[in-house]
C-alpha positions, -999 to +999 in steps of 0.1 A: +405+687-267+441+677-264+455+645-280+460+631-245+423+634-236+408+623-270+391+589-268+412+562-284+399+547-317+381+514-314+404+486-325+379+464-344+381+446-376+389+468-406+360+476-429+357+451-457+339+462-489+313+436-497+320+414-527+295+418-555+284+383-566+266+385-600+249+351-595+233+361-562+225+396-574+206+382-604+188+357-582+177+385-559+166+407-588+145+378-601+128+372-567+121+409-563+104+410-597+083+379-588+073+396-555+068+432-566+054+428-601+036+394-597+059+383-625+066+346-632+101+333-628+100+315-662+094+349-679+117+370-657+148+348-655+156+342-692+162+379-701+182+384-670+204+355-678+207+366-714+218+401-703+243+387-679+259+365-706+260+395-730+278+415-704+303+388-699+295+381-662+282+346-667+291+312-680+270+281-681+277+271-645+268+306-632+235+304-651+227+270-637+234+281-601+213+313-606+184+292-619+187+268-590+187+296-565+156+312-579+135+281-585+147+263-554+139+293-532+104+297-547+096+260-546+107+257-509+094+291-498+068+276-474+094+254-456+119+282-455+093+306-441+086+282-413+123+279-405+130+316-407+100+323-385+116+301-358+147+322-360+133+358-358+117+377-330+088+391-349+060+378-372+073+373-408+047+398-421+067+424-402+100+415-420+105+437-450+100+417-483+135+424-496+150+412-464+129+381-465+140+374-500+176+376-490+170+353-460+151+328-482+180+328-507+204+321-478+182+294-463+180+276-496+218+277-499+222+263-464+194+238-464+187+229-501+222+229-518+257+215-513+272+250-509+295+250-479+279+267-448+306+294-445+303+303-482+265+304-481+265+327-451+293+349-463+279+354-498+244+361-486+256+386-460+276+404-487+245+405-509+225+419-479+251+446-474+248+457-511+211+456-515+199+462-479+227+481-462+250+473-433+224+475-406+199+450-420+229+429-431+237+423-395+201+410-389+205+387-419+238+374-406+224+366-372+194+347-387+214+327-411+238+316-384+208+303-364+196+285-395+230+269-401+230+251-368+207+224-381+201+206-414+168+205-432+156+173-416+162+186-381+145+219-389+114+201-403+112+179-372+112+211-352+088+234-372+063+209-388+035+195-367+035+157-364+016+139-392-006+121-368-018+154-352-024+174-384-016+156-416-024+184-440-004+210-421+025+186-417+026+180-455+022+217-462+053+225-442+074+195-453+066+198-490+061+236-492+025+239-504-003+260-489-025+239-467-056+244-489-037+232-520-026+201-501-062+194-492-075+200-527-048+178-544-054+150-519-091+151-526-085+149-563-059+122-561-076+100-535-058+072-517-035+074-487-003+092-476+021+077-502+004+091-532+000+127-520+036+128-508+048+116-542+027+142-559+039+171-536+075+159-541+071+159-578+058+195-577+091+204-562+113+188-588+127+205-618+106+195-648+121+183-681+121+206-710+099+189-737+096+198-773+068+191-797+075+183-834+046+202-850+027+178-873+033+185-910+063+206-903+087+182-884+089+148-868+102+137-835+128+115-852+139+145-873+143+167-842+162+140-824+185+138-855+191+175-854+197+178-817+216+145-812+210+116-789+234+129-764+212+159-755+177+146-763+155+115-758+121+105-774+090+114-754+075+089-730+040+089-744+035+114-773+048+104-807+056+141-813+076+147-781+113+151-776+128+155-741+159+176-737+186+166-713+193+188-683+207+221-694+193+218-730+186+252-746+154+251-767+163+285-783+196+270-796+177+244-817+171+254-853+137+237-855+125+258-825+138+290-840+121+282-873+088+273-856+088+237-868+090+227-831+080+243-799+083+239-762+052+220-749+046+197-720+038+161-730+005+162-712-007+191-734+004+172-765-017+142-753-048+163-748-046+176-784-039+142-798-068+127-779-093+153-792-080+149-828-084+111-827-117+109-809-142+087-829-165+108-851-194+100-874-200+123-903-179+152-916-146+161-901-137+194-918-140+222-892-121+224-859-121+250-832-097+259-805-118+282-784-092+293-758-061+291-781-035+313-763-006+311-763-009+287-792+009+254-783-022+231-787-035+252-815-003+247-835-006+210-830-043+208-839-037+229-870-011+205-882-033+174-875-063+191-891-043+199-923-033+162-926-071+154-929-080+183-951-097+201-922-094+238-912-088+251-877-102+283-863-081+294-833-099+320-811-083+339-782-099+367-762-068+387-755-054+404-786-018+401-775-022+364-768-040+360-802-007+374-818+012+346-800-012+321-815-007+335-849+031+333-845+028+296-834+007+287-864+027+306-890+040+281-915+013+256-909+010+234-941-028+238-943-054+266-940-062+281-906-076+313-892-067+331-859-092+356-844-094+376-812-129+368-798-146+362-765-154+325-762-185+332-741-199+355-769-187+338-800-189+354-835-194+320-852-227+303-858-239+274-835-233+239-847-204+250-870-176+227-859-169+190-859-143+191-831-139+217-804-111+221-778-119+243-749-087+245-727-102+269-701-085+294-679-079+279-644-059+281-613-029+263-629-025+240-600-014+213-624+018+232-635+033+240-601+066+224-612+069+251-639+054+280-620+062+274-583+053+310-573+017+303-584+011+282-553+017+312-531-005+336-552-036+315-556-064+315-530-094+293-526-116+323-536-100+321-571-120+290-578-152+310-574-139+335-599-131+309-625-162+288-621-187+309-641-162+314-669-153+277-671-190+267-673-198+294-698-170+283-721-180+247-719-216+257-728-202+276-758-182+246-769-212+223-768-233+249-787-206+254-813-201+217-822-226+200-845-248+171-833-225+141-833-194+163-829-169+161-801-158+186-775-126+184-754-129+202-721-093+206-707-077+223-677-042+225-663-056+219-629-066+187-611-089+205-587-123+188-587-141+221-587-124+229-621-127+195-636-155+170-629-177+195-611-178+218-642-184+189-666-212+173-645-230+207-640-230+215-677-240+180-688-272+184-667-282+212-690-271+198-724-279+169-746-245+154-745-226+123-733-191+116-721-168+095-743-142+072-727-110+092-733-086+066-720-082+045-751-070+077-769-040+080-745-022+052-762+001+031-739-003+057-711-008+037-678-027+045-646-056+065-662-081+057-635-117+046-638-126+071-666-143+081-687-123+113-683-085+114-679-064+130-652-026+130-657-002+134-628+034+147-625+044+118-602+028+091-623+032+103-659+059+129-657+036+155-672+017+185-659-015+175-642-037+180-673-073+170-673-094+161-703-131+152-706-144+142-741-180+150-747-202+141-777-232+164-785-263+142-789-290+168-796 
């Protein structure tokens, strides 16, 4: 073919090599790990950030942005899925998961941050070209440009059903929770629209990092002195709590590195304190934590027990979690023992203990602020799987405590099927009575009608911990 008859070259834009953005690459890698490996962001993200810092790619601002992109995308996934679904020509289940992750990251930048629109689209499309290829990057670009035409409020008005027509579905889309969880939380909370909206909004907020000064090894005032008032505050309710300001790094605190303090939600601290302070007649020498992993409450109970000359036995079924318990208790000022044992088939004799904590495995619906991805993994059928175990462990706890001794049944879930239903069922079988737990939550407001206690993120600023205190009577 001659030069005269050869087709002229298209005069389009010159090819631009996509710019590799380490912040968005890291965020994408974290989301893929959450999706592919069922990992939790709070476990995946820290090593990724640490590696990025070691390689010199990141500073503090980069780490903060990457963290916001990961957690913000996971928290708002339900809302963003509804928006993305309105902008694509196929069901979301037919969109490849890596493509959906990139779209969700872009949607969060456009609708949930102050990143300028052009920067959000450009950076996300560059990410798509690197991790997905040019072809699918064009699809990402087209969808993001549709999303960018409206703000979040306008999109919600378009994709969420009106509250008056379907209140639960409206709240599910607006506040990014599965419908069944909205329904369950509403049942547990009671009341009208304001309370459930406040709770769902609280689930989507970044929780504070709270430390516990482990009794006998540190004090809250001592930790505050080490950290400094500019970066830490006293706890709201627990005398052992220290709240870090935004961006505070627990691993940089000497007391945490030495094990004198640990990271622990204030609600968990209050549960351990309440059990330790429950009124008791007779001896108070032997305590049991029957589901001790990963060791936060066990470390606190061990310190409180040592102050009274009591001994804690910390039992955990999974050997690797029992090792975490042993690490948390190392350095405790008094005697203790850690064993790996199945709490439903205990190796200890019945009636051995004066106080027993049974913080049972559960759906974790009370900690959705910290593990936002859990809301998308849990199913209503999970309740049926946990139910026999929860009842079995509570039975063991009541068998293990002496007559007159006290059991604390705790869950990090407010779901009625995991709290009052379990307690009521087991109490029908056992000679035992509920103790009013509310006076043991000193100065904590809004504890309901009792005798059990349900904490709430939007009311108390804690995880939604539940505690029933039960005294064995026969």
